[in-house]
C-alpha positions, 0 to 999 in steps of 0.5 A: 499517533502517526507512528502507531498508524504506520506500525498498524499499516506495516502489520496489516497492509496485505490484508487491505483493511479500510481506513475505518479499521485503523482509525477504530484501533487507534480510537479516532475518526477516520477524519481525524486520522487523516488530519494526523497523517497530513500534519505528521507526514504531509500526505493522506492516510490512504496514501500511506497505505498505498505507498506501502503496498507500492514499496513491497510490490517494487521490492518483489518485482526488482529482487524476486522472479516471482510472477506478476500474479504471484506478487499480486496474490502475495500482496492480497490482490484477488486479481492480477489485472487489478494489481496491475492497474493499481500499480500503473496508476501509482507508479506510472508504469506497469509492473512488467515494464517496471521490472524490465527497467529496474 
């Protein structure tokens, strides 16, 4: 079940679907999905979603010349400022600083 969740995340992470979407698609409750993720991966289902977004953000910042605003839009964020805040809370650095140090 955990692998199916990861596959769903992979195909939907840019759409910012709520955990209830994934749980419904897998035929389980949000709580049960969380238990499955903690059991199989050692992290919450929400962390899996966030980690996937951050991975793609880091790739784009490191390997493209796209602006932070374009990367934010590509990843489904409506607002570049919110993306920057989200990135900084997850990584501990702003997107621009991450790009410079990479």
